[in-house]
N, C-alpha and C positions, 0 to 999 in steps of 0.2 A: 432580505437583500444581502445582509452581511454574511449570513450562513452560506449563500450561493457563491459569494466571492471566496469564502474560506474553502468550500468544497472544491471549487475550480483550482485554487492555488495549491491545494494539497494533493491533487491528482496529477502525478508526474506525466502520464501519457498525454493528457490534455495540454499541459504547459509545453511539453516538448513539441507537440503537434503545432501549436501556434507559433513557437519559435521557428520551427521549420517553415511555416507559411510565410514568415518574414524573411528568412535567410535565402530561401530558394530564389525569389525575384532579385535579390541583391547579387547573388553569385551569378545567376544566368545573365542579368543585365550588364554587369561589369565585364563578364567574359565576352559578351557580344560587342561592347564598346571597345575593349582593348584589341579585339581581333579584327574589327572592321577597317578595311582599307579601300580607297578608291582613287583611281587616276583617270584622267581624261586626255584625249589626244586626237590628233588629226593624222590618220594613217599611221606612219611609223613613229611619230613623236608622241611620247607620253609625258604628262606633267600633272601636278596637283589640280584637282577640279576647282574651278573658281567658285567663290561664295555667291549666293544669290544676290541679284540686284535688289536693293531695298527702296520701297516707295516712301512717300512723305510720312506715312503712319508707321514705318518700320516693318512693314510686311514685305514678303518676297513678291516680286513683280516680273512680268515680261514687258520689256520696253524695246521693241524691235519693229521698225517701220521705215518707210521712205518719206522724207519730209522736205517739201519745197517751201522756203520761208524767207522772211525779211523781218527786220526789227520793228517793233511798235513801241514808241516812247510815250508813256502816259496812257490816257484813255483813247479808245478807238474801236474799230471793228473790221472784220473781214467778211466778205460776201462772195459766194460762188454758186454756180449751177452745176450739179452733177448730172450729166447727160446719160450716163450708163456705166455699167461695170461688167467686165468679163474676167475670166481667170483660167488657170490651169491647175490640175491636180495630178499627182503621181499615184497611180494605182498600185496596190500590193502585187508583188511578183507571184506568178504561179508557183506552187510548191516545187522546190528543187531546181529553180531556173535562175537563181542568182539575182542580179540587179533589177530585173523586171523591165516592162515596156516604158517608153518615154511618157512624159505627162500628157494628159488628154484635156480637152476643154471642160471647164466646170468651175464652180465656186463652192467653198465650204460655207456652212450656214452663217458663220460670224465673220466672213470676209467684210471689210469695212473701208470706207473712204469718206473724207469730208474735210472740214476746216478745223484748225486747232490753234490755241494759244498755249505756249509752253514756256516755262522758266528756263530758257536756254536749251541746249541740246544734250545736256548731261542725262544719261539714263537714270530713271527713277525720279526725275525732278517733277515738280507740280505741273499740272496741265488741265485744260478743259477742252472738250471737242464736241462738235455736233456732226453727225455722220449718217450716211445711209449704209445699210448692211444687206447681205445677200438674201436673207430669209427672215430677218427680225425687224424690218422697217427702219424708220428713223430713230436714232438714239442720241441722248445727251449723256456723255460720260465724263467723269473727272477723277483725278488722283487714283486711277486704276480700279478702285473697288466700287465706285458709285455709278449707278446706271439708271436712267429714266427713259421710258419708252415714249416715242412720238407717234406719228401716224404710220400706217402701213402703205402709204401712197406709192404709186409707180413712178418711174423716171419720166421726164426729167424732174429733179427736185432742187429747189433753191435752198441754200443753207446760209445762215448768218450767225456770227459769234461776236458779241459786243463786250468790251471791257469797260467797267466803271470802278476804278479803284481796285479792290481785290475781288470784286464780284464779276463773274462771267455769266452772260445770259445767252442761251441758244434759241434760235428761231428757225422755222422752216416755212416754205411756201410752195404752192403748186404752180404759181404763175409769176413770181417775182414781184407781185403787187400787194397781195393780202398776206400778212405774216401772222404766224401763230407761235406763241412762246412754248417751247418744249420743256425748259428747265433752267434753274440757276445753280451756280456753283460758287461757294466762297473759298477762294484760294488764299487764305490769310498769309501774309508775309511775301507777296509777290514783289519783285523789284520794280523799279520805275520803268525799265526797258525789258520787254519780253520778245519772244519770237512768235510771229503769226504766219500761218500758211496753210498749204494743202498737204494731205497725207493719204497714203494707202497702206493697208496691211492685210495679211491673210494668215490666220492660225493654221497650224498643221492639220492635215486630214487624219482623223483618228480611226483606227481599226483595232480590234482585239486579235493579237497574234498569239502564237504558241506560248511565248514568254510573258504575255500580259499586254497592256495597252501599248500601241505603237503610233507614233506621229510621223506622217509622211509629208513631203514637200507640197506646198500649194502657194499660189500667188494670185494677186488681184490687180487688175488694171482699170483705172477710172479715168473718165474724160471730163475735165472741168472747162467751163468757159464763163463769160460774163463775170470775171474775177475783179473784185474791187477791194483794196486799192491796186492800181496798176503801176503807180510810180515807184521808183526805187529799184535797185538790183535784187534779183532773187538768187538765193543760195540753195543748193541741194545737199542733203546729208542722208546717207543710208545708215540710220541709227541702229547700232547693235549688230551690224552685218559681220559674219564670220569670214575669215580669210582661208584660202587654200594653203597647202603647205609652203608655197613660195612666199607667203606673207604679203603678197601684193594683190592677187586676184580675188575678188569677192566670191564667196560661195553662195550661189543663188542670190545674187545682188538684185536690187531694185533699179529703177531708172526713171528718167524724165525725158519726154519728147514734147517740144513746144513749137507751135505754129501760130504766130501772131498772138492772139488772146486765148488760144486753146492750149491747155496743159493736159498731157496724157501721162499719168503717174502710175508706176507699177511698184508694188511693194509686197514683201513677205513678212512673216512674224505676227506679233500681236502686241496690243497695249492693254494689259489686263493683269489681274492677280496671278501670281505664279502658283502652280499646283503640282509640279513635277517632283518636288523634293519629299523625302520621307518624313512624316511627322514624328515628334520626339517620343510619343507613346509607344512606338515600335520597339524601343529599348526595354520596355517592360514585358518582354516575352515570358519571363518567369512568373508573371501574375497568374497564368492559367494553372500550372501545377500548384502554386501557392493557394489558389482558391479551392483546389481539391482537398488540400490539407485542412483548410478552414471548414469545408463541408463535413469531412470525417469527424473532426472535433465537435462541431456544432450538433450534428445528429447524435453522437455518443453522449454529449452533455444533456441533450433534451430527453433522452430515453433512460437516463440513469437516476436512481433515487426517487425522491418525491418530486413530482412534476409541477413545481411552482414555475409555470412557464413564463410569466411576465418578468419576474426577477431574473430568471435564467436568460431571457432575451436581452435584458439590459447588460448583463455581465458579458455574454458572448458577443454582443454587438460592439461593446466598448473595446474588448480585447482584439476583436477582428479589425476594427478601425485602426488601432495602433499597429497591428501586424501588416496592414496594407499601406498606411501613410508613411511609415518609416522607410521601407525600401524605395518607394517612389521618391521620397525626399533625398535619398542618397544617390540613386541612379540618375535621375533627371539632371541635376546640376553638374554631376561628373561627366555625363554624356555631352552636355552642351559645351563643356570646356575641352574635352579630349577629341571628340569626333572631328571637328574642323581641322585639327592638326594632322589627322589621318586622311584628309581629303574628302571626308564625308560631312556634308553640311545639312543638318536637320532643317526642316521647314521652319523659318522664323515665325513665332506665334505671339510673342509678347508676354510680359509677366503675368497678367490675369489668366491667360490660357495655360501657362505653365503651372500656376497655382491650382487651376481647375483640375489638371491632370493629376497632380500630387494629392490634393485633398480628395478628389473624385475617386482615386484608387482606394483610399481608406474607406470612403463611403460605400464603394462597390463591395469591398470585403465585408463591411458591417451588414449591409442589406442581404447579401447572400447568406451570411451566417444566421441571421434571424429567420430567413425563409427556410433554411435547412433545418434549424431547430424545430420549426413548426411542422415541416414534413416528417421529420423523425418522430415527433410526438404523435402525429396522425397515424403513422404505420405501426408505432409501438415497438418496432424491432430495428436495431441499428443497421443491420446489413441491408434490409429492404429500404430503409430511409435514405441510406447513402446512395444506393443505386438510383432511387427516384429523384433525389436532389441533384445529383450529377447530370442526369438526363434532362431535368427541367432547365438547368442553367446552360449546359453546353450543347445539347443536341440541336436546338434551333439554330445556334450559331454555326455549327458544323454543316447543317443542311443549307443554310444561306450561303456559306462559302462554296458549297457544292453546286450552287445554281438553282436550288429549288425555289428561292424567292426571298428578296430582302424584307418582304412584309413580315416574315417571321421575327425580325428584329424590331418590330413595332408592337407586336401583340403578345409576346412571350417574356418571361423573365430575362432572356438574353438581351432585351432592349437596354438593360442597365449598363452594358459595356459602352454605350454611347457616351457615358460620363467621362471616359478617357480620351475622347476625340478632341484634338486641338485644331485640326484642319477644318477650314470652312468650305462650304459648297457655294459657288457663285453662278447665278442664272446666266450671266453673260459670258461664261467660259464653258465651252464644250468639253465634256469629260466623262469618264466612266466612274460615276459616283456610286460605287457599290461596296458591299462589305469586303469583297476581295481586294479592293484598293484602299480600304480603311475608312469608308464613309458609312454612316448609319442613316436610316430613313427619318429618324427623329432627332431633334436637337439634343445636346448633351443632357440638360436637366430634365427635359421631357422624357427621354429614355430612362433616366434614373427614376423618375416618378413612377413609370410603369413597373419597374422592379420593386419599388417600395410598396406599391399597391398589392403585388403578389405576396410580398413578405407579410404585410398586414393581414391579408386574407388568410394565408397559411397559419399564422400565429393565432388569429381570431378563431378559426375553425378548430384548431387544436385546443384552445382554451375552453370553447363550448363543449367539445367532446370530453375533455377531462372533467368538467363539472358534471356532465351526465353520468360518467363512470362513478363519480363519488356518490351521486344520489342513488345509484343502483347498487 
């Protein structure tokens, strides 16, 4: 082992190669951070983009809906029957025709309406809701990220939400007599007085346009009756609504129409985790050329001198880990500090996710280095080994980005790039969860395990082949 460390340290081209593998991601990442700028505006007005709304867990959230509510002091409940839900969707314009046709009747799959308990009307505050959706049946959701499925029953549907201390329990019924519990939510820290009421929301209709995913206007209208309690004044708030340039007129605002005990509520937007912001790992664009430098050094190291492959794997894996973790540890904190001041807000992910990205980048470099060393030893020639290793690591990723299929990122060494993913995929949020938008088919550590399996296989085969060579 000591001799391999000495050999590596005395070979200038290997040392320079690994230094380059660390410097390239730093230079590329910092250049991207410093040059990134973003402004947001409404027609002629440009201003810094607002930071994401944060939910109770510190995650980015969407909190935009129409809320008809009244205060609830202490424990209590709200019950309502949802008689039906209709909506409108704005279709994409034909190519080259500008704004496109007016909205047409229809509902997006996660259009929703129901009853809610919320800690005031501040965006991002704690809440629990029991709802009907356009295509996903009854759901019990709370604090943006949590979702429990109820029945797939048709309209009408009775819904009930009961508060007992910090615990909210959601129920549904087909007839208003026999009730079934859908789920419970613990909203620790709720104040004594909360807001209860009826709501409607409709996420944007998604299509893939020339520049990537595009969200278009949609709205949902739900009809409620048999609402209890009936006493007390009702207030209406279009939470999160944007204004036209005049600062007064709501842009695609919701609304309430009431006739006796029947409430017709129209809303747009969503109450869900936010997914539109760029994850912090996008600042590590230099990791790709850095990995190529790692591959070149690892293959050359594996084919040089006596092929004591296991000690060589320990040496190259350790050096590669350092070459990967250092630039990530430099770029990520600087990006988190500088980008918001430039109007660019990375997707909030929390300290554990940021540490996963930083340490995961080092582990990615280490595993690729060991795999490349094994491939180089199997080929026996540096040039062929470098080509094979680069193809094994990068070609499946390139093919997935080209639309061949994200399954390539589940069954090839390229699955290891998932270790850098900080963004989460949510079943209750419609989205384009593809490699093109930064999502992998496997969870971060599962994808890394696939890469490690290939690295172990490549190194193991190389060791077996080397032993056979010695015997002959």
